[in-house]
C-alpha beads as a LAMMPS data file, in Angstrom:
LAMMPS data file: protein, C-alpha beads

340 atoms
339 bonds

1 atom types
1 bond types

-500.0 500.0 xlo xhi
-500.0 500.0 ylo yhi
-500.0 500.0 zlo zhi

Masses

1 110.0

Atoms # bond

1 1 1 279.339 -176.992 -112.102
2 1 1 276.777 -175.990 -109.340
3 1 1 279.490 -176.416 -106.398
4 1 1 281.862 -174.190 -108.229
5 1 1 278.903 -171.332 -108.574
6 1 1 278.428 -171.468 -105.348
7 1 1 281.864 -171.262 -104.211
8 1 1 282.655 -168.000 -106.393
9 1 1 279.270 -166.706 -105.347
10 1 1 280.664 -167.085 -101.293
11 1 1 284.258 -165.528 -102.413
12 1 1 282.382 -162.755 -104.428
13 1 1 279.814 -161.880 -101.425
14 1 1 282.306 -161.946 -98.896
15 1 1 284.686 -159.537 -100.805
16 1 1 281.706 -157.257 -101.232
17 1 1 280.831 -157.346 -97.702
18 1 1 284.413 -156.410 -96.549
19 1 1 284.516 -153.522 -98.775
20 1 1 282.916 -150.885 -96.689
21 1 1 283.493 -150.346 -92.847
22 1 1 286.739 -148.912 -91.454
23 1 1 286.200 -145.181 -90.582
24 1 1 289.256 -144.454 -87.975
25 1 1 291.295 -145.185 -85.043
26 1 1 294.471 -144.544 -83.465
27 1 1 297.319 -146.676 -81.693
28 1 1 298.918 -145.159 -78.548
29 1 1 301.213 -146.324 -75.454
30 1 1 301.762 -146.120 -71.484
31 1 1 304.686 -146.433 -69.753
32 1 1 304.276 -148.598 -66.834
33 1 1 305.552 -146.337 -63.829
34 1 1 304.180 -147.715 -60.996
35 1 1 307.086 -148.802 -58.217
36 1 1 304.896 -151.819 -57.208
37 1 1 303.895 -153.233 -60.773
38 1 1 305.874 -156.140 -61.345
39 1 1 306.332 -154.731 -65.179
40 1 1 307.865 -151.609 -64.222
41 1 1 309.434 -150.003 -67.078
42 1 1 307.347 -151.893 -70.080
43 1 1 304.805 -150.786 -72.312
44 1 1 301.341 -151.414 -72.958
45 1 1 299.677 -150.557 -76.442
46 1 1 296.474 -149.583 -77.025
47 1 1 294.597 -149.551 -80.591
48 1 1 291.346 -148.812 -80.773
49 1 1 289.114 -148.914 -84.308
50 1 1 286.336 -147.294 -85.465
51 1 1 283.490 -148.980 -87.839
52 1 1 280.926 -147.674 -89.578
53 1 1 277.855 -149.884 -88.546
54 1 1 276.311 -149.688 -92.166
55 1 1 279.300 -151.816 -92.768
56 1 1 280.263 -155.569 -91.148
57 1 1 281.885 -155.412 -88.022
58 1 1 285.581 -155.581 -87.059
59 1 1 286.793 -159.101 -85.898
60 1 1 287.778 -159.423 -82.395
61 1 1 290.374 -161.959 -82.671
62 1 1 293.751 -160.724 -81.436
63 1 1 295.631 -158.336 -83.774
64 1 1 299.325 -157.887 -84.342
65 1 1 300.744 -154.430 -84.472
66 1 1 304.026 -154.139 -86.641
67 1 1 307.001 -152.870 -85.434
68 1 1 309.210 -151.087 -88.224
69 1 1 313.186 -150.145 -87.377
70 1 1 313.228 -152.236 -83.595
71 1 1 316.422 -154.663 -84.009
72 1 1 314.699 -157.192 -82.555
73 1 1 310.756 -156.465 -81.905
74 1 1 308.899 -157.091 -84.686
75 1 1 305.138 -157.417 -83.794
76 1 1 303.093 -156.615 -80.793
77 1 1 299.828 -158.640 -80.137
78 1 1 296.885 -156.725 -78.838
79 1 1 294.135 -158.703 -77.264
80 1 1 290.488 -157.696 -78.004
81 1 1 289.253 -155.777 -74.812
82 1 1 285.867 -154.466 -75.954
83 1 1 283.418 -152.947 -78.069
84 1 1 280.712 -149.842 -77.803
85 1 1 278.452 -147.822 -79.417
86 1 1 279.844 -144.427 -79.646
87 1 1 277.120 -142.822 -81.783
88 1 1 275.603 -139.262 -80.862
89 1 1 273.594 -140.012 -77.995
90 1 1 270.493 -137.616 -79.328
91 1 1 267.243 -136.806 -77.437
92 1 1 264.229 -137.723 -79.669
93 1 1 261.614 -136.092 -76.960
94 1 1 263.209 -132.549 -76.626
95 1 1 264.889 -132.108 -79.539
96 1 1 263.261 -134.155 -82.464
97 1 1 266.212 -135.740 -83.775
98 1 1 266.641 -139.459 -84.640
99 1 1 268.587 -142.071 -81.992
100 1 1 271.465 -143.178 -84.062
101 1 1 272.394 -147.119 -83.349
102 1 1 274.786 -149.205 -84.235
103 1 1 272.324 -152.497 -83.404
104 1 1 270.000 -150.917 -86.230
105 1 1 272.837 -150.278 -88.802
106 1 1 271.975 -146.671 -88.945
107 1 1 274.088 -144.629 -91.301
108 1 1 276.142 -142.685 -89.284
109 1 1 276.241 -144.986 -86.191
110 1 1 279.753 -145.759 -84.963
111 1 1 281.409 -148.555 -83.333
112 1 1 284.219 -148.470 -80.915
113 1 1 286.572 -151.507 -80.699
114 1 1 289.415 -151.695 -78.542
115 1 1 292.340 -153.722 -78.660
116 1 1 295.330 -154.005 -75.947
117 1 1 298.650 -155.835 -75.185
118 1 1 299.993 -157.346 -72.177
119 1 1 302.920 -155.455 -70.572
120 1 1 305.905 -155.673 -73.233
121 1 1 309.443 -154.979 -73.447
122 1 1 311.493 -152.884 -76.355
123 1 1 314.910 -153.020 -75.096
124 1 1 317.378 -150.795 -76.814
125 1 1 317.369 -147.037 -78.036
126 1 1 315.430 -145.828 -81.261
127 1 1 317.449 -144.327 -84.105
128 1 1 316.515 -140.734 -85.544
129 1 1 314.293 -142.512 -87.868
130 1 1 312.272 -143.820 -84.615
131 1 1 310.406 -146.714 -84.314
132 1 1 307.193 -147.289 -86.043
133 1 1 303.731 -149.263 -84.802
134 1 1 301.253 -149.713 -87.748
135 1 1 298.206 -151.805 -88.189
136 1 1 296.586 -152.134 -91.918
137 1 1 293.175 -153.849 -92.978
138 1 1 290.789 -153.314 -95.834
139 1 1 288.294 -151.690 -96.466
140 1 1 287.121 -147.779 -96.192
141 1 1 283.605 -146.879 -97.014
142 1 1 282.455 -146.847 -100.629
143 1 1 280.150 -143.608 -99.682
144 1 1 283.427 -141.607 -99.076
145 1 1 283.605 -138.502 -101.356
146 1 1 286.469 -136.566 -100.634
147 1 1 288.967 -139.292 -101.505
148 1 1 289.799 -139.997 -105.381
149 1 1 289.367 -144.103 -104.640
150 1 1 286.908 -144.253 -101.852
151 1 1 286.803 -148.312 -100.771
152 1 1 290.844 -147.708 -100.396
153 1 1 292.839 -149.737 -97.584
154 1 1 293.393 -148.206 -94.517
155 1 1 296.509 -147.988 -92.058
156 1 1 296.796 -146.697 -88.290
157 1 1 300.357 -145.748 -87.087
158 1 1 302.326 -144.298 -84.380
159 1 1 306.045 -143.427 -83.723
160 1 1 308.517 -143.200 -80.800
161 1 1 311.742 -141.163 -81.181
162 1 1 315.249 -140.974 -79.310
163 1 1 315.213 -138.658 -76.281
164 1 1 318.858 -137.503 -75.120
165 1 1 319.295 -136.209 -71.484
166 1 1 319.506 -132.119 -71.902
167 1 1 321.873 -132.111 -69.155
168 1 1 324.528 -134.405 -70.422
169 1 1 324.050 -134.913 -73.999
170 1 1 323.457 -138.879 -73.792
171 1 1 320.398 -140.952 -75.065
172 1 1 318.217 -142.241 -73.060
173 1 1 317.374 -145.834 -73.268
174 1 1 313.555 -146.661 -74.194
175 1 1 314.082 -149.657 -71.632
176 1 1 313.125 -149.173 -68.703
177 1 1 310.436 -146.941 -70.342
178 1 1 310.336 -143.267 -69.411
179 1 1 307.701 -141.694 -71.658
180 1 1 303.931 -142.582 -72.622
181 1 1 302.386 -141.365 -75.905
182 1 1 299.903 -138.690 -75.977
183 1 1 296.037 -140.052 -75.518
184 1 1 292.947 -138.669 -76.617
185 1 1 290.208 -137.550 -73.782
186 1 1 287.718 -137.176 -76.526
187 1 1 285.751 -139.717 -78.302
188 1 1 285.918 -138.710 -82.190
189 1 1 283.236 -136.614 -83.490
190 1 1 281.737 -138.576 -86.254
191 1 1 278.568 -136.659 -87.460
192 1 1 277.317 -133.441 -87.487
193 1 1 275.255 -131.414 -88.745
194 1 1 275.646 -129.045 -92.059
195 1 1 274.768 -125.238 -91.997
196 1 1 276.110 -124.079 -88.844
197 1 1 279.539 -122.812 -87.683
198 1 1 281.540 -125.566 -85.634
199 1 1 284.436 -126.033 -83.337
200 1 1 285.735 -129.315 -81.803
201 1 1 288.662 -131.038 -80.713
202 1 1 290.190 -134.595 -80.179
203 1 1 291.823 -133.334 -76.666
204 1 1 294.795 -134.773 -76.488
205 1 1 296.649 -135.351 -73.134
206 1 1 299.971 -135.790 -72.418
207 1 1 301.032 -138.142 -68.741
208 1 1 304.474 -136.239 -68.719
209 1 1 302.917 -132.886 -70.007
210 1 1 305.128 -132.667 -72.852
211 1 1 304.342 -130.059 -75.612
212 1 1 301.953 -130.805 -78.087
213 1 1 301.586 -129.684 -81.754
214 1 1 298.602 -130.593 -83.949
215 1 1 298.921 -130.659 -87.550
216 1 1 296.808 -132.565 -90.238
217 1 1 298.466 -136.146 -91.469
218 1 1 297.948 -138.306 -94.845
219 1 1 295.553 -140.902 -94.612
220 1 1 297.222 -144.213 -95.746
221 1 1 296.301 -147.045 -98.038
222 1 1 296.985 -151.035 -96.738
223 1 1 299.736 -152.005 -99.870
224 1 1 301.813 -154.338 -99.056
225 1 1 305.099 -153.142 -96.920
226 1 1 308.378 -153.852 -98.262
227 1 1 311.945 -153.749 -96.428
228 1 1 312.873 -152.820 -92.373
229 1 1 311.708 -149.192 -93.013
230 1 1 308.095 -147.740 -92.489
231 1 1 308.178 -145.177 -95.418
232 1 1 304.416 -143.474 -95.864
233 1 1 304.412 -142.359 -99.072
234 1 1 306.233 -145.159 -100.730
235 1 1 304.983 -148.617 -98.397
236 1 1 302.277 -147.569 -97.430
237 1 1 301.427 -145.415 -100.281
238 1 1 299.278 -142.126 -99.221
239 1 1 295.668 -141.878 -100.306
240 1 1 295.061 -139.140 -102.919
241 1 1 292.126 -136.618 -102.152
242 1 1 289.526 -135.855 -104.487
243 1 1 289.387 -132.236 -105.388
244 1 1 288.856 -129.706 -104.235
245 1 1 289.789 -131.382 -100.717
246 1 1 293.326 -132.115 -99.744
247 1 1 295.336 -133.234 -96.540
248 1 1 295.096 -130.062 -95.227
249 1 1 291.388 -129.139 -96.429
250 1 1 289.649 -132.480 -95.783
251 1 1 286.412 -131.041 -95.431
252 1 1 283.768 -128.433 -96.681
253 1 1 283.347 -125.270 -95.048
254 1 1 287.319 -123.934 -94.897
255 1 1 288.422 -125.688 -91.782
256 1 1 290.887 -124.728 -89.673
257 1 1 293.292 -126.668 -87.003
258 1 1 294.737 -124.661 -84.424
259 1 1 298.413 -126.332 -84.074
260 1 1 298.232 -125.317 -80.158
261 1 1 294.888 -126.218 -79.009
262 1 1 293.972 -128.581 -81.474
263 1 1 290.526 -127.222 -82.179
264 1 1 289.107 -127.724 -85.923
265 1 1 286.548 -125.297 -87.176
266 1 1 284.799 -125.015 -90.199
267 1 1 281.496 -123.878 -91.660
268 1 1 279.830 -126.778 -93.888
269 1 1 276.956 -126.965 -96.065
270 1 1 278.000 -129.752 -98.041
271 1 1 276.823 -133.376 -96.595
272 1 1 278.698 -136.500 -97.179
273 1 1 280.907 -138.628 -95.880
274 1 1 284.753 -137.347 -95.399
275 1 1 288.339 -139.073 -94.115
276 1 1 290.400 -136.877 -92.025
277 1 1 293.612 -137.207 -90.011
278 1 1 295.314 -135.585 -87.761
279 1 1 298.695 -135.748 -86.379
280 1 1 299.784 -134.993 -82.943
281 1 1 303.606 -134.592 -82.029
282 1 1 305.011 -134.359 -78.327
283 1 1 308.014 -132.490 -77.537
284 1 1 309.932 -133.205 -74.362
285 1 1 312.237 -130.402 -73.628
286 1 1 312.174 -129.049 -77.219
287 1 1 312.784 -132.871 -78.724
288 1 1 310.254 -134.804 -80.748
289 1 1 309.620 -138.292 -78.625
290 1 1 306.356 -139.219 -79.552
291 1 1 304.141 -139.247 -82.803
292 1 1 300.597 -140.088 -82.980
293 1 1 297.783 -139.815 -85.603
294 1 1 293.864 -140.278 -85.146
295 1 1 291.961 -140.960 -88.473
296 1 1 288.242 -140.111 -88.377
297 1 1 285.517 -140.564 -91.020
298 1 1 283.343 -137.559 -90.284
299 1 1 279.595 -137.634 -91.236
300 1 1 278.232 -134.580 -92.259
301 1 1 274.439 -134.415 -92.513
302 1 1 271.576 -132.023 -93.391
303 1 1 269.970 -132.242 -90.070
304 1 1 266.756 -130.397 -91.374
305 1 1 265.970 -133.589 -92.948
306 1 1 265.190 -135.263 -89.344
307 1 1 261.981 -135.666 -87.865
308 1 1 261.306 -132.219 -85.944
309 1 1 258.586 -133.607 -83.808
310 1 1 257.220 -132.650 -80.889
311 1 1 259.868 -129.647 -81.562
312 1 1 258.890 -127.384 -84.301
313 1 1 261.526 -126.746 -86.720
314 1 1 265.044 -127.375 -87.084
315 1 1 267.207 -127.848 -83.883
316 1 1 269.119 -124.516 -84.199
317 1 1 271.756 -123.617 -81.873
318 1 1 270.620 -121.132 -78.839
319 1 1 271.060 -117.642 -79.068
320 1 1 272.021 -116.016 -75.230
321 1 1 272.129 -112.435 -74.355
322 1 1 273.454 -111.647 -70.631
323 1 1 270.485 -110.620 -68.710
324 1 1 272.218 -108.848 -65.747
325 1 1 275.320 -106.823 -65.193
326 1 1 278.007 -108.383 -62.291
327 1 1 277.547 -106.055 -59.276
328 1 1 281.375 -106.179 -58.312
329 1 1 282.699 -105.806 -62.104
330 1 1 280.206 -103.910 -63.526
331 1 1 280.467 -106.008 -66.297
332 1 1 277.899 -108.388 -68.119
333 1 1 277.779 -111.552 -66.555
334 1 1 275.373 -114.493 -67.124
335 1 1 275.378 -118.325 -66.173
336 1 1 273.266 -121.078 -68.161
337 1 1 273.436 -124.647 -69.238
338 1 1 272.512 -125.654 -72.436
339 1 1 271.587 -129.653 -72.946
340 1 1 272.922 -130.686 -76.580

Bonds

1 1 1 2
2 1 2 3
3 1 3 4
4 1 4 5
5 1 5 6
6 1 6 7
7 1 7 8
8 1 8 9
9 1 9 10
10 1 10 11
11 1 11 12
12 1 12 13
13 1 13 14
14 1 14 15
15 1 15 16
16 1 16 17
17 1 17 18
18 1 18 19
19 1 19 20
20 1 20 21
21 1 21 22
22 1 22 23
23 1 23 24
24 1 24 25
25 1 25 26
26 1 26 27
27 1 27 28
28 1 28 29
29 1 29 30
30 1 30 31
31 1 31 32
32 1 32 33
33 1 33 34
34 1 34 35
35 1 35 36
36 1 36 37
37 1 37 38
38 1 38 39
39 1 39 40
40 1 40 41
41 1 41 42
42 1 42 43
43 1 43 44
44 1 44 45
45 1 45 46
46 1 46 47
47 1 47 48
48 1 48 49
49 1 49 50
50 1 50 51
51 1 51 52
52 1 52 53
53 1 53 54
54 1 54 55
55 1 55 56
56 1 56 57
57 1 57 58
58 1 58 59
59 1 59 60
60 1 60 61
61 1 61 62
62 1 62 63
63 1 63 64
64 1 64 65
65 1 65 66
66 1 66 67
67 1 67 68
68 1 68 69
69 1 69 70
70 1 70 71
71 1 71 72
72 1 72 73
73 1 73 74
74 1 74 75
75 1 75 76
76 1 76 77
77 1 77 78
78 1 78 79
79 1 79 80
80 1 80 81
81 1 81 82
82 1 82 83
83 1 83 84
84 1 84 85
85 1 85 86
86 1 86 87
87 1 87 88
88 1 88 89
89 1 89 90
90 1 90 91
91 1 91 92
92 1 92 93
93 1 93 94
94 1 94 95
95 1 95 96
96 1 96 97
97 1 97 98
98 1 98 99
99 1 99 100
100 1 100 101
101 1 101 102
102 1 102 103
103 1 103 104
104 1 104 105
105 1 105 106
106 1 106 107
107 1 107 108
108 1 108 109
109 1 109 110
110 1 110 111
111 1 111 112
112 1 112 113
113 1 113 114
114 1 114 115
115 1 115 116
116 1 116 117
117 1 117 118
118 1 118 119
119 1 119 120
120 1 120 121
121 1 121 122
122 1 122 123
123 1 123 124
124 1 124 125
125 1 125 126
126 1 126 127
127 1 127 128
128 1 128 129
129 1 129 130
130 1 130 131
131 1 131 132
132 1 132 133
133 1 133 134
134 1 134 135
135 1 135 136
136 1 136 137
137 1 137 138
138 1 138 139
139 1 139 140
140 1 140 141
141 1 141 142
142 1 142 143
143 1 143 144
144 1 144 145
145 1 145 146
146 1 146 147
147 1 147 148
148 1 148 149
149 1 149 150
150 1 150 151
151 1 151 152
152 1 152 153
153 1 153 154
154 1 154 155
155 1 155 156
156 1 156 157
157 1 157 158
158 1 158 159
159 1 159 160
160 1 160 161
161 1 161 162
162 1 162 163
163 1 163 164
164 1 164 165
165 1 165 166
166 1 166 167
167 1 167 168
168 1 168 169
169 1 169 170
170 1 170 171
171 1 171 172
172 1 172 173
173 1 173 174
174 1 174 175
175 1 175 176
176 1 176 177
177 1 177 178
178 1 178 179
179 1 179 180
180 1 180 181
181 1 181 182
182 1 182 183
183 1 183 184
184 1 184 185
185 1 185 186
186 1 186 187
187 1 187 188
188 1 188 189
189 1 189 190
190 1 190 191
191 1 191 192
192 1 192 193
193 1 193 194
194 1 194 195
195 1 195 196
196 1 196 197
197 1 197 198
198 1 198 199
199 1 199 200
200 1 200 201
201 1 201 202
202 1 202 203
203 1 203 204
204 1 204 205
205 1 205 206
206 1 206 207
207 1 207 208
208 1 208 209
209 1 209 210
210 1 210 211
211 1 211 212
212 1 212 213
213 1 213 214
214 1 214 215
215 1 215 216
216 1 216 217
217 1 217 218
218 1 218 219
219 1 219 220
220 1 220 221
221 1 221 222
222 1 222 223
223 1 223 224
224 1 224 225
225 1 225 226
226 1 226 227
227 1 227 228
228 1 228 229
229 1 229 230
230 1 230 231
231 1 231 232
232 1 232 233
233 1 233 234
234 1 234 235
235 1 235 236
236 1 236 237
237 1 237 238
238 1 238 239
239 1 239 240
240 1 240 241
241 1 241 242
242 1 242 243
243 1 243 244
244 1 244 245
245 1 245 246
246 1 246 247
247 1 247 248
248 1 248 249
249 1 249 250
250 1 250 251
251 1 251 252
252 1 252 253
253 1 253 254
254 1 254 255
255 1 255 256
256 1 256 257
257 1 257 258
258 1 258 259
259 1 259 260
260 1 260 261
261 1 261 262
262 1 262 263
263 1 263 264
264 1 264 265
265 1 265 266
266 1 266 267
267 1 267 268
268 1 268 269
269 1 269 270
270 1 270 271
271 1 271 272
272 1 272 273
273 1 273 274
274 1 274 275
275 1 275 276
276 1 276 277
277 1 277 278
278 1 278 279
279 1 279 280
280 1 280 281
281 1 281 282
282 1 282 283
283 1 283 284
284 1 284 285
285 1 285 286
286 1 286 287
287 1 287 288
288 1 288 289
289 1 289 290
290 1 290 291
291 1 291 292
292 1 292 293
293 1 293 294
294 1 294 295
295 1 295 296
296 1 296 297
297 1 297 298
298 1 298 299
299 1 299 300
300 1 300 301
301 1 301 302
302 1 302 303
303 1 303 304
304 1 304 305
305 1 305 306
306 1 306 307
307 1 307 308
308 1 308 309
309 1 309 310
310 1 310 311
311 1 311 312
312 1 312 313
313 1 313 314
314 1 314 315
315 1 315 316
316 1 316 317
317 1 317 318
318 1 318 319
319 1 319 320
320 1 320 321
321 1 321 322
322 1 322 323
323 1 323 324
324 1 324 325
325 1 325 326
326 1 326 327
327 1 327 328
328 1 328 329
329 1 329 330
330 1 330 331
331 1 331 332
332 1 332 333
333 1 333 334
334 1 334 335
335 1 335 336
336 1 336 337
337 1 337 338
338 1 338 339
339 1 339 340
């Protein structure tokens, strides 16, 4: 009887620990174009996963991206590359703000895990519905306030679509590859202060200079998939937001998202943990060729509650006035450097 109780206790504790660590991530791919490479024309897929350091660690064993819609490739193995503490690098001496450390499990600290595939082939041509790449796991942070059910599952995804030569009208085969997906040049902003207007961008970039369009995306559950079609809203299901939040307004402070620049702006006065998802579409000659999603759990904190010594008062944004007039243009001109 004692042995049974011990086994049940382990199962219960294992489930409880697993229930609060995933907070974001993305899937991207690179087309190998180096003519000297023996893998010319193949793809390298990269998956990044962000976890809340207040929860358990992410497994570092090789993961599998599920492939949907491809006639012969059903999965892509991505090997663990590294893990890095990407928490904000606060300056406790000059700002008085606390340092966030993943090793200490600080609330708001973030760790990034990178997984990457070996060069792989994707023969054939995507259908109009596209080829889709996904990864699912459990679970989200139970402290999330903008979802109806905070500890639901988690699915990352990206999509590759057909491309037709603008001159001939013929579809271009996916192998040898000719297109890389957009990727992000900025680490996700995960912990921010309330009470101040704030703007940031995920800074998506495209190697082929395809046109990029930003919009809000739906966070997905990790419920069981069925059939050969990736169909968000059916399998997996879209997670419901708790009013007054929604897919296009996932944060307090009236958030806006510029579709051309990707800049997100808001002025929040409410602290808490908030799920956000941004979709980036890449258009080549007006044709949608790639679609990636970045999901990030934003932690809004009241920074006035943090220690203010040795600096007195809250760490407020600087207010700067132009000190002189440019002698050539006659216009106000100034230059300054501000350390965050």
